[in-house]
C-alpha positions, 0 to 999 in steps of 0.5 A, a space after each residue: 777172877 770175876 763172878 757176878 751174883 744177882 737175883 732177889 735172894 740177897 741172903 743166899 747171894 751174900 753167903 756165896 760171895 763170902 765163900 768166894 771172897 772170904 771174910 775180909 774184902 773191900 766193898 765198893 759202891 758201883 753207882 758212884 764210880 767213874 770209868 777212870 777209876 776202873 784200872 785202879 780197882 781191877 788192875 791196881 795192887 793194894 799196899 797190903 796184898 797184890 791179889 785183892 778181894 773186892 765186892 762191887 755193889 750195884 755195878 750195872 746201874 752205872 751204865 758208863 762203868 758197867 759197859 767197860 767191864 768186858 775190858 777187865 776180864 783178865 783182872 788178877 783179883 777176886 772180884 764179886 759183883 752183886 746185883 739185884 737184877 741184870 738186863 740179859 738183853 744188854 750188849 754187856 751181858 752178852 759180852 760177859 756170858 761164858 767169860 765170867 761166872 754168873 750166879 743167880 739167886 731167886 726166892 721161891 715164887 710162891 710160899 704158902 704161909 698158911 700151910 707152913 703155919 698149919 704144919 707147925 700147928 700140927 707138929 705140936 700135936 702130931 709130928 708124923 702127920 706134920 712131916 707127911 704134910 711137909 712131904 707134899 710141899 717141900 719140893 717147891 719150898 726153900 728149907 732155909 726160908 721154911 725154917 724162918 717161917 717156922 721161927 716166926 710162928 714160934 715167936 707168935 706163939 710165944 707172944 701169946 703164951 710164954 710157957 715152957 713149951 713155947 720157950 723150948 720151941 724157940 731154943 730148938 729153932 735157934 739150934 736148927 738154924 745153926 745146924 742148917 748153916 753148918 751141918 752136912 746133913 740134908 736140910 729137910 732131914 733136920 727140919 723133919 727131925 725138929 717137927 717130930 720132936 715138937 709134940 714131946 715138949 
C-alpha cells in the first residue's frame, strides 16, 4: 500500500506516517534514487521481513523516479511518501489520484499571535473571559499550534520573572501537551480547562 503525505505541516504529517508505518521503518531519500533501484524498494523483500515499512522523502523532486511510481501501485509493502508539495497538474499526480491515498497537511493560513498572547494574559486574571475570547477565534485555529503559542508566551513570562506562578504555568503546559497528544477528550476542552486554572495559581 502506498500513501502520499504532503503539505507544509510536517509535524502532523509525520505523526500520521507513524500511525501508518509504526515506529520501525526504513527511511530512503528519494532525491538520490535511480529508476533502476525502484524494483528493489517497491517489490524486494528484506532479510528480516517479507513486508517492509518504508518512508520515501521528497520523492517527487526526482522526476525520473517519480514518473515511474504508477508502475509500482501493487507493492506488497507499506510505503509512505513525504513531500513538501505536489504538482497537482502533473501527469503522475493525475495517474495516482484515486489509486493511492493522498493526505494533505497544511498549517492554518492566519494565526493572530497577538490575540493568542492576549488570551493568555487575560487568563492570568480572568479565566472565563479568556475562554470567551478563545470561543471567537478557535474555529480558525489549530489547537496544537495554539497550545504551542501559549507555551512560548509562558516561557517569555518565565524569562522576565521566575516566580512560582510562572513555573507552575510551564509545568501545566507540559502536562497539557501530553494530554493533547494522548487524551480522547476534545483538544479545545483541555485548553479551556488550562485557561480557567491559570488565575488560581
